[in-house]
C-alpha positions as CSV (number, residue, x, y, z in Angstrom):
1,M,-6.5,-101.6,12.2
2,S,-9.4,-101.0,14.2
3,D,-12.7,-99.8,12.9
4,Y,-11.8,-96.2,13.8
5,D,-9.1,-96.4,11.7
6,G,-11.4,-98.1,8.6
7,R,-13.7,-94.5,8.5
8,T,-10.8,-93.1,8.8
9,E,-9.2,-94.6,5.2
10,I,-12.3,-95.1,4.4
11,E,-13.8,-90.4,4.3
12,R,-10.1,-89.9,3.1
13,K,-10.8,-91.7,-0.1
14,L,-13.8,-90.1,-0.5
15,D,-12.7,-86.4,0.0
16,E,-9.8,-87.7,-3.3
17,E,-12.5,-87.8,-5.0
18,E,-14.5,-85.8,-4.5
19,R,-11.3,-82.6,-4.9
20,L,-10.9,-84.6,-8.5
21,R,-14.1,-84.9,-9.8
22,R,-14.8,-80.2,-8.8
23,R,-10.7,-80.4,-9.9
24,A,-12.5,-81.5,-13.4
25,E,-15.5,-79.6,-13.7
26,A,-13.6,-76.8,-12.9
27,H,-11.6,-77.4,-15.7
28,A,-13.8,-78.0,-18.3
29,A,-15.9,-74.3,-17.2
30,A,-12.7,-72.5,-17.7
31,Q,-12.0,-74.2,-21.5
32,A,-15.7,-73.2,-22.1
33,L,-15.2,-69.8,-21.1
34,L,-12.0,-69.4,-24.0
35,A,-13.7,-70.7,-26.3
36,N,-16.7,-69.1,-26.4
37,Q,-14.0,-65.7,-24.9
38,G,-12.9,-66.7,-29.3
39,S,-15.8,-66.8,-30.7
40,L,-16.9,-63.2,-29.4
41,S,-13.6,-61.7,-30.4
42,E,-13.9,-62.8,-34.2
43,S,-17.5,-61.6,-33.8
44,A,-16.4,-58.0,-32.8
45,Q,-13.8,-58.1,-35.6
46,T,-16.1,-58.9,-38.8
47,A,-19.5,-56.6,-37.4
48,T,-19.8,-53.0,-38.2
49,W,-22.2,-50.8,-37.4
50,P,-25.0,-50.0,-38.5
51,P,-25.4,-52.3,-40.4
52,A,-25.2,-52.4,-44.0
53,S,-28.9,-51.8,-44.9
54,E,-29.4,-49.3,-42.3
55,T,-29.4,-45.4,-42.6
56,P,-26.6,-44.7,-39.7
57,V,-27.9,-42.1,-36.8
58,F,-26.2,-39.9,-35.7
59,V,-26.6,-40.1,-31.4
60,P,-24.1,-36.9,-30.2
61,Q,-22.6,-37.3,-26.4
62,P,-23.6,-35.4,-23.4
63,G,-22.6,-32.1,-23.7
64,S,-21.6,-32.1,-27.8
65,A,-22.3,-29.0,-29.6
66,A,-25.0,-30.5,-31.2
67,T,-27.2,-31.2,-28.0
68,N,-26.0,-27.8,-26.9
69,Q,-26.9,-28.7,-23.6
70,P,-24.6,-30.0,-20.6
71,L,-25.4,-32.3,-18.7
72,D,-25.3,-33.6,-15.2
73,A,-23.5,-37.1,-14.1
74,S,-28.0,-38.6,-13.7
75,G,-27.8,-37.4,-17.7
76,A,-30.5,-34.5,-16.5
77,A,-29.8,-31.6,-18.8
78,L,-27.7,-28.5,-16.3
79,R,-29.7,-25.4,-17.1
80,T,-27.3,-22.6,-18.3
81,P,-27.5,-19.2,-17.2
82,P,-28.9,-16.6,-19.4
83,P,-26.9,-14.6,-21.8
84,A,-25.1,-11.5,-19.9
85,K,-27.5,-8.2,-20.4
86,P,-25.0,-6.0,-22.4
87,S,-23.9,-2.4,-20.1
88,V,-25.6,1.1,-20.9
89,L,-21.9,1.9,-22.8
90,H,-21.8,-0.7,-25.3
91,R,-25.7,0.2,-26.1
92,W,-24.7,3.5,-26.7
93,K,-22.3,2.3,-28.1
94,D,-24.0,0.4,-31.5
95,Q,-27.0,2.9,-31.2
96,G,-24.4,4.9,-32.8
97,G,-24.5,9.2,-33.7
98,I,-22.9,11.6,-31.1
99,L,-24.1,9.3,-28.0
100,G,-22.6,6.4,-29.3
101,A,-18.7,8.0,-30.1
102,I,-18.8,9.0,-26.8
103,A,-19.6,5.1,-25.0
104,T,-16.9,4.4,-27.5
105,G,-14.3,6.7,-26.5
106,L,-15.1,5.7,-22.7
107,L,-15.2,2.4,-23.8
108,F,-11.8,2.7,-25.5
109,V,-10.3,4.2,-22.0
110,F,-11.9,1.7,-19.9
111,K,-10.6,-1.2,-21.9
112,F,-6.6,0.5,-21.4
113,L,-7.0,1.0,-17.7
114,A,-8.5,-2.6,-17.5
115,P,-4.6,-3.9,-16.7
116,A,-3.9,-1.0,-14.3
117,F,-7.3,-2.1,-12.1
118,A,-6.6,-5.4,-12.2
119,V,-3.1,-5.2,-10.6
120,L,-4.6,-3.0,-7.5
121,G,-7.5,-5.5,-7.1
122,K,-4.7,-7.7,-6.6
123,L,-3.0,-5.6,-3.5
124,K,-6.1,-5.9,-1.1
125,F,-4.1,-5.9,1.1
126,L,-3.5,-2.5,0.6
127,L,-6.9,-1.1,-0.3
128,V,-8.4,-2.1,3.2
129,F,-8.6,1.1,3.9
130,K,-9.0,2.7,0.7
131,T,-12.3,5.2,1.2
132,I,-11.6,6.6,4.1
133,A,-7.7,7.7,2.4
134,L,-9.1,8.6,-0.5
135,T,-11.8,11.0,0.8
136,F,-9.6,12.2,3.7
137,G,-6.5,12.5,1.6
138,S,-8.5,14.4,-1.2
139,M,-9.9,16.6,1.5
140,A,-6.7,17.6,2.7
141,L,-5.3,18.2,-0.5
142,S,-8.6,20.7,-1.3
143,M,-7.6,22.4,1.9
144,W,-3.9,23.2,0.6
145,A,-4.7,23.8,-2.2
146,Y,-7.5,26.4,-1.0
147,S,-5.3,27.5,1.6
148,T,-2.4,28.8,-0.8
149,Q,-5.0,31.0,-2.9
150,F,-7.0,32.4,0.2
151,G,-5.4,31.7,3.0
152,W,-6.0,28.6,5.6
153,R,-9.0,29.5,7.4
154,F,-10.7,30.2,4.8
155,G,-9.2,26.7,2.9
156,V,-10.4,24.5,6.2
157,G,-13.8,26.5,6.6
158,L,-14.9,25.6,3.0
159,V,-13.9,22.3,2.5
160,L,-16.0,21.6,5.4
161,L,-18.7,23.3,4.2
162,I,-18.6,21.3,1.1
163,F,-18.2,17.9,3.0
164,F,-21.1,19.1,4.9
165,H,-23.1,19.1,1.7
166,E,-21.6,16.2,0.3
167,C,-23.4,14.2,3.8
168,G,-26.9,15.9,2.9
169,H,-26.3,13.6,0.1
170,A,-25.2,10.3,1.3
171,I,-27.8,10.6,3.9
172,A,-30.4,11.3,1.9
173,G,-29.8,8.4,-0.2
174,M,-29.7,6.2,2.8
175,M,-33.1,7.4,3.7
176,K,-34.3,5.8,-0.3
177,G,-31.8,2.3,0.8
178,I,-28.9,3.0,-1.2
179,K,-25.7,3.1,0.4
180,P,-23.1,5.8,0.1
181,G,-20.2,4.6,-1.7
182,I,-16.7,6.9,-1.6
183,M,-16.7,11.2,-1.2
184,V,-13.8,12.1,-3.1
185,F,-13.2,16.3,-3.1
186,I,-11.4,17.7,-6.8
187,P,-9.6,21.1,-5.6
188,F,-11.2,24.2,-7.3
189,M,-14.0,22.4,-9.0
190,G,-15.6,21.0,-5.5
191,A,-16.4,17.2,-4.3
192,F,-19.0,14.0,-5.2
193,V,-20.1,11.2,-3.2
194,T,-20.9,8.1,-5.1
195,L,-23.8,5.7,-4.2
196,K,-25.1,2.1,-4.8
197,G,-27.0,2.4,-7.3
198,M,-29.4,5.0,-8.6
199,G,-33.2,5.8,-7.4
200,R,-36.4,3.7,-8.5
201,T,-37.9,6.3,-9.7
202,I,-36.8,10.0,-10.9
203,E,-38.9,11.2,-7.4
204,Q,-36.3,9.9,-5.3
205,D,-33.2,11.1,-7.3
206,A,-34.5,14.3,-6.9
207,F,-35.0,14.0,-3.0
208,I,-30.7,13.1,-3.2
209,G,-30.3,15.6,-5.3
210,I,-31.9,18.7,-3.3
211,M,-31.0,17.6,-0.2
212,G,-27.5,18.7,-0.7
213,P,-28.3,22.4,-1.3
214,V,-30.4,21.6,1.9
215,F,-27.6,20.8,3.8
216,G,-25.2,23.6,2.3
217,A,-27.9,25.9,3.4
218,I,-27.9,25.2,7.1
219,G,-23.9,25.0,6.9
220,G,-24.1,28.7,5.9
221,L,-26.6,29.8,8.2
222,I,-23.5,28.0,11.1
223,C,-21.6,30.9,9.4
224,V,-24.2,33.7,10.0
225,A,-24.7,32.3,13.4
226,L,-21.0,31.9,14.4
227,Y,-20.5,35.8,12.5
228,A,-23.5,37.2,14.7
229,V,-21.3,35.6,18.1
230,T,-17.3,36.8,17.2
231,E,-18.8,39.8,14.8
232,D,-15.4,38.4,13.0
233,P,-16.4,38.8,9.3
234,F,-14.2,36.1,8.2
235,F,-17.5,33.5,8.7
236,L,-19.8,36.2,6.7
237,S,-17.1,35.7,4.0
238,L,-17.3,32.4,4.3
239,A,-21.1,31.9,4.6
240,Y,-21.7,34.2,1.4
241,F,-19.7,32.0,-0.4
242,N,-21.0,28.8,0.7
243,F,-25.0,30.3,-0.4
244,F,-23.4,30.7,-3.8
245,M,-21.6,28.2,-4.6
246,N,-25.3,25.9,-3.6
247,L,-27.0,27.5,-5.4
248,F,-25.3,27.4,-8.9
249,N,-25.2,23.8,-7.7
250,L,-29.8,24.0,-8.3
251,A,-28.6,24.8,-11.6
252,P,-30.9,22.8,-14.2
253,T,-28.1,20.4,-15.8
254,V,-26.0,17.2,-15.3
255,P,-23.6,17.1,-13.3
256,L,-24.4,20.0,-11.2
257,D,-27.5,18.6,-8.5
258,G,-30.6,20.8,-10.2
259,G,-29.9,18.1,-12.9
260,W,-31.6,15.8,-10.7
261,I,-34.0,17.8,-9.6
262,V,-35.3,19.5,-13.6
263,P,-36.1,15.7,-14.8
264,L,-39.0,15.4,-12.5
265,F,-40.9,18.5,-14.4
266,S,-39.6,16.6,-17.7
267,P,-36.3,15.3,-18.5
268,K,-36.3,17.5,-21.9
269,L,-35.4,20.1,-18.6
270,L,-32.2,19.3,-19.0
271,A,-30.6,20.5,-22.7
272,V,-32.4,24.1,-22.4
273,G,-30.3,24.1,-19.1
274,A,-27.0,23.2,-20.8
275,I,-27.3,25.4,-23.0
276,L,-28.0,28.1,-20.7
277,M,-25.0,27.7,-19.0
278,V,-23.1,27.8,-22.2
279,V,-24.4,30.9,-23.2
280,F,-23.8,32.6,-19.4
281,G,-20.6,31.0,-19.1
282,F,-19.7,30.9,-22.0
283,R,-15.4,32.0,-20.6
284,N,-15.5,29.8,-18.5
285,P,-13.4,26.1,-19.2
286,M,-15.6,24.5,-16.4
287,I,-18.8,25.3,-17.5
288,W,-17.5,22.8,-21.1
289,V,-16.1,20.7,-18.6
290,L,-19.1,20.1,-17.2
291,G,-21.4,20.7,-20.9
292,F,-19.2,17.9,-22.0
293,M,-19.6,15.4,-19.1
294,S,-23.8,16.1,-19.4
295,L,-24.3,15.5,-23.0
296,P,-24.9,11.7,-22.0
297,R,-27.6,12.0,-19.8
298,I,-28.5,16.0,-21.8
299,I,-29.1,13.0,-24.8
300,G,-31.2,10.3,-22.7
301,G,-33.3,13.0,-21.4
302,W,-33.9,14.1,-24.5
303,K,-34.8,11.0,-26.1
304,A,-36.5,9.5,-22.7
305,D,-40.2,8.8,-22.5
306,P,-42.1,10.0,-19.7
307,A,-45.3,8.2,-20.6
308,T,-44.2,4.5,-21.2
309,Q,-41.0,4.5,-18.5
310,P,-41.8,3.4,-15.4
311,Y,-38.7,5.7,-13.4
312,Y,-40.4,9.0,-14.6
313,A,-43.6,8.3,-13.4
314,V,-44.3,11.1,-10.7
315,S,-47.7,12.6,-9.2
316,T,-48.6,15.1,-10.2
317,K,-48.6,16.5,-5.9
318,A,-45.0,15.7,-6.2
319,K,-43.7,18.0,-9.1
320,V,-46.2,21.2,-7.4
321,G,-44.4,20.4,-3.9
322,Y,-41.1,20.0,-5.7
323,G,-41.5,22.3,-7.2
324,F,-42.2,25.2,-4.5
325,A,-39.2,23.4,-1.9
326,Y,-37.2,23.9,-6.1
327,V,-37.8,27.8,-6.6
328,G,-38.1,28.4,-3.0
329,L,-34.6,27.0,-2.0
330,A,-32.9,28.9,-5.2
331,A,-34.6,31.8,-3.7
332,F,-33.7,31.7,0.0
333,L,-30.0,31.5,-1.3
334,G,-30.5,34.1,-3.4
335,I,-31.4,36.1,-0.7
336,A,-28.9,35.4,2.1
337,M,-26.4,36.1,-0.4
338,M,-26.9,39.4,-1.0
339,A,-27.9,39.7,2.7
340,C,-24.1,38.6,3.7
341,S,-22.8,40.8,0.8
342,G,-24.9,44.0,1.8
343,Q,-23.7,43.5,5.2
344,L,-19.7,42.6,4.1
345,E,-20.0,45.8,2.7
346,A,-21.0,47.6,5.7
347,F,-18.5,46.4,8.0
348,L,-16.2,47.5,5.2
349,G,-17.3,50.7,5.4
350,R,-17.0,51.1,9.1
């Protein structure tokens, strides 16, 4: 055997002894680990928590009823949103009385119609053009309804004048930073335009309210100008009815335009205006409908305290300015209406 082979044999024996030593150490470590696990298992089975000599302490779990505060992954408390503020109708309902009864009825109606609105909400593809369809659809319906009674020319002209009047409210709202919503026409009742919010003060709402009759007066003057050019009495009769319609809208009660103006002087004037409307229009069912629709705002205005509510805060200068504008506009509409009536009588007497 060469020296090379001898060294190789010795190395092999040393490697074999090292492997045996390591195997023995691993076997001993495994035996010790098994022994420790057995003792821990027995201790866990016989141990109790808390010890009998100590008083039990309840440690609430994250998000449990005891903490009443949800935690995030790091254990920090999550900020929960504040409770929802009750709506105006719910607050009126809690107050009781006539206002509470009206609010209860309205809440019942809304609850009854909620499933229908939920179904419509899911049909979004049918409601893409809902604003345009509702506005021009109701406009066409009103034109047809008026045409059946007064002829198509008067029906179309009257609805266009009402549209011009409502545009005055919409433009005034945009001037005050309030976006308009939809415009809906109701045959033989008029129309209304919704705004996405109210004015921050009664002065802003008064401005939005008075701009409808202002635009209406301009529309009547356009009709008078057309009569002067064409000498067609149709435009004169249309102007007469338009002036009357806008003058009626200045009546000091809601939901008419005057109901947004007179609270600037005193919110209690709404009740006075409603009483006058009922007295002078006792036989007209439309007056009773308007009176019923006005009840929530009339009662709210009667209970309002302008001295403590910022919404009613308005300067004396603004009151004087709107007072002149309100009375002056009503006087102009009344004089224009009588002038048109006199001109029509003169024309028919030819």
